[in-house]
C-alpha distance (Angstrom), angle and dihedral (degrees) to the residues before:
residue distance angle dihedral
M1 . . .
S2 3.75 . .
Q3 3.71 120.2 .
E4 3.78 94.2 -117.2
N5 3.78 91.0 54.1
A6 3.77 96.5 47.4
P7 3.82 115.0 116.1
A8 3.79 115.3 -98.6
V9 3.78 115.4 -103.9
E10 3.81 115.7 -137.3
T11 3.79 115.8 -137.2
A12 3.72 120.5 -161.8
L13 3.77 116.5 -118.8
T14 3.81 118.8 -117.6
P15 3.77 117.3 -121.4
E16 3.90 86.7 -108.0
E17 3.80 90.3 54.4
Q18 3.80 91.4 48.2
V19 3.78 91.2 50.3
A20 3.81 92.7 50.7
R21 3.82 88.6 49.7
M22 3.81 91.7 48.7
K23 3.84 89.8 52.4
R24 3.77 93.8 46.3
D25 3.78 93.3 48.7
W26 3.79 96.1 44.7
D27 3.79 93.3 47.6
A28 3.79 86.9 52.8
R29 3.82 93.3 49.1
A30 3.74 91.0 46.5
A31 3.80 93.1 51.0
E32 3.83 89.4 49.5
N33 3.81 99.4 46.3
A34 3.71 116.8 -29.6
R35 3.79 98.5 -174.5
Y36 3.78 93.0 49.2
W37 3.79 94.5 51.8
V38 3.81 91.9 46.6
A39 3.87 93.0 48.3
T40 3.82 111.4 15.0
E41 3.91 96.3 -174.1
R42 3.86 86.3 92.4
F43 3.78 132.0 31.4
E44 3.72 94.8 -160.5
W45 3.84 120.9 39.6
T46 3.79 128.8 -170.7
D47 3.77 114.9 -146.4
E48 3.74 92.4 -110.5
Q49 3.84 91.9 51.5
W50 3.80 91.9 45.6
W51 3.76 96.7 51.5
D52 3.81 93.0 39.8
S53 3.82 89.6 55.0
G54 3.68 90.3 57.2
R55 3.77 90.9 50.8
Q56 3.72 90.2 51.4
T57 3.78 90.3 54.6
V58 3.78 90.4 50.3
R59 3.88 89.9 49.0
E60 3.86 90.5 52.3
E61 3.79 103.6 37.7
I62 3.86 104.4 24.9
L63 3.78 112.8 25.4
T64 3.79 92.3 48.2
D65 3.81 90.2 53.2
M66 3.83 103.8 44.2
T67 3.81 93.0 125.2
N68 3.77 91.7 64.2
I69 3.76 94.6 36.0
C70 3.85 101.9 44.9
Q71 3.73 100.2 28.1
G72 3.90 91.0 -163.7
M73 3.83 95.1 -40.1
D74 3.77 121.9 127.3
P75 3.77 104.7 -108.7
K76 3.82 91.6 -143.0
K77 3.87 86.7 62.7
M78 3.82 95.1 48.1
R79 3.80 127.4 105.0
V80 3.83 111.7 -143.3
L81 3.79 131.3 -165.8
E82 3.75 122.5 -151.1
I83 3.85 117.3 -167.1
G84 3.81 115.0 -157.2
C85 3.83 99.7 15.7
G86 3.82 95.2 170.8
A87 3.85 109.7 -175.2
G88 3.81 92.0 -10.8
R89 3.86 99.4 -96.4
I90 3.86 94.5 141.9
T91 3.72 95.2 26.8
R92 3.80 95.9 71.1
A93 3.88 91.0 50.4
L94 3.79 89.9 49.3
A95 3.85 90.4 51.0
E96 3.80 88.1 52.1
T97 3.81 89.7 57.1
F98 3.78 105.1 33.9
G99 3.78 136.9 47.4
L100 3.79 101.7 -117.5
V101 3.80 129.5 6.6
Y102 3.83 124.0 -161.4
A103 3.79 110.5 -168.4
V104 3.83 126.8 -176.1
D105 3.85 134.8 -170.6
I106 3.71 134.5 177.7
S107 3.84 93.2 -137.1
S108 3.83 118.3 83.2
E109 3.81 88.2 -161.1
M110 3.82 91.4 54.4
V111 3.79 90.7 45.3
A112 3.76 92.2 52.4
Q113 3.86 91.4 51.0
A114 3.80 92.7 45.8
R115 3.89 91.9 50.0
H116 3.77 89.7 49.4
G117 3.77 94.2 47.4
L118 3.85 92.5 45.6
R119 3.83 96.2 43.2
D120 3.89 89.1 116.5
V121 3.77 93.5 50.0
P122 3.83 106.9 86.2
N123 3.83 97.0 -175.7
A124 3.80 95.5 55.8
F125 3.77 119.5 89.1
V126 3.79 121.0 -172.0
F127 3.83 124.1 -162.8
E128 3.76 134.6 -178.4
N129 3.79 106.3 -129.4
N130 3.81 131.9 -168.8
G131 3.81 96.5 -102.9
R132 3.73 98.7 -108.8
D133 3.76 112.7 52.8
L134 3.85 144.0 12.3
S135 3.79 100.5 -108.9
V136 3.81 89.5 125.2
L137 3.87 86.2 72.5
G138 3.80 94.2 54.2
D139 3.82 108.2 -157.4
T140 3.81 97.1 -27.1
P141 3.69 107.3 152.8
V142 3.82 121.0 -137.4
D143 3.82 135.4 -166.3
F144 3.81 98.9 -153.4
A145 3.85 134.4 15.9
F146 3.77 125.1 -159.9
S147 3.79 136.3 -177.8
M148 3.81 130.1 172.0
I149 3.82 132.1 179.3
V150 3.84 89.5 -2.7
F151 3.80 112.2 93.6
Q152 3.80 89.3 42.8
H153 3.82 85.0 73.1
I154 3.78 97.8 49.9
P155 3.82 114.8 101.3
S156 3.78 95.6 -161.2
R157 3.91 128.6 77.1
E158 3.77 87.9 -165.2
V159 3.78 93.4 56.5
I160 3.80 92.3 46.7
E161 3.80 90.6 49.9
S162 3.75 90.8 49.8
Y163 3.82 89.6 57.2
V164 3.84 92.2 47.9
R165 3.78 91.1 50.9
D166 3.78 92.2 50.3
V167 3.80 91.5 47.8
H168 3.82 86.1 56.7
R169 3.76 89.2 52.8
L170 3.80 94.0 55.6
L171 3.83 101.3 33.5
R172 3.87 120.1 96.3
P173 3.78 114.6 -113.3
G174 3.89 109.3 -82.1
G175 3.76 91.0 17.3
L176 3.82 123.9 138.9
F177 3.75 129.8 -117.0
K178 3.86 105.6 -167.2
F179 3.74 114.2 -173.0
Q180 3.79 144.4 145.5
V181 3.81 129.9 -125.8
Q182 3.80 135.6 -177.4
G183 3.82 105.1 -83.5
D184 3.87 102.2 172.1
P185 3.82 109.0 105.4
T186 3.78 92.7 -170.8
I187 3.79 92.6 66.3
E188 3.81 110.9 99.1
T189 3.83 114.9 -135.2
T190 3.80 135.6 -179.8
P191 3.77 130.2 -161.1
E192 3.78 89.5 -112.0
D193 3.85 95.1 55.5
T194 3.77 113.3 100.2
W195 3.83 93.9 179.3
L196 3.78 104.9 52.8
G197 3.83 109.6 46.9
V198 3.68 131.9 -158.5
P199 3.85 115.2 -73.7
F200 3.80 124.4 -121.1
S201 3.79 126.1 -151.3
D202 3.79 121.0 -149.2
E203 3.86 86.8 -103.4
D204 3.83 90.8 50.6
A205 3.81 90.1 51.5
V206 3.84 93.3 51.0
A207 3.70 92.5 47.1
L208 3.84 92.0 49.2
A209 3.78 91.1 52.1
E210 3.77 93.8 49.5
R211 3.82 93.6 47.0
C212 3.85 88.7 52.1
G213 3.82 99.8 45.4
F214 3.77 97.9 -102.1
E215 3.81 133.9 128.4
P216 3.85 107.9 -132.7
R217 3.77 92.7 -145.7
H218 3.84 100.1 163.8
R219 3.71 132.5 20.2
H220 3.80 128.5 177.2
G221 3.80 132.2 179.9
A222 3.81 102.6 27.7
G223 3.86 108.7 175.3
E224 3.73 91.5 22.8
Q225 3.80 133.6 98.1
Y226 3.80 92.5 -110.4
F227 3.81 105.6 52.7
W228 3.72 110.0 173.3
L229 3.79 123.4 -155.2
W230 3.82 132.3 -167.4
F231 3.80 108.2 -160.6
F232 3.78 114.4 -175.8
K233 3.81 118.0 -162.9
K234 3.69 109.8 -118.7
């Protein structure tokens, strides 16, 4: 068989290569239409619709769960971390509820738009991170961490676990990391895909929590696209 007719050999991407691909793709999406790629139910968003949609998410996923999130703390005295803030849709609503919000995103384009959109929100701070950990925040302690429609796009279990471990590093003892992963095992994914992330079974989620020092106290949506996890720091 000639060399030019030989079958192509697939090589797995390293986590570093996957992170570089994620940054490239999300910068491109943000430059094209950041709001659409963050929330695809609309192609065009007015400012009012955009910020109200973030408030709706906080009403549904945060305000209904304040016992687990606050654990008796005054929310206005709490420091909150948001992973994958995009253009700041949920960040603003979090800042309206909590004392301080630290938000990170891999995309410099998304970060620029979030900072512009949140320029009138003095208690929200947006950082461009490296796409796999929270080293950009140093040793900043947080009382609650949140991530939605972010990990479901990450094609690497190693990258997701790196994030979870670093949340554990910053989160106060007993604090909650509430986040959502891809839970549908029927969705086919590849290491190159930065839209459809790797799926997690319920067993995968429990094992992840235990490896990273969390108690997986609540889980909802196993087997579905939106698989919610409540990881409490031991």
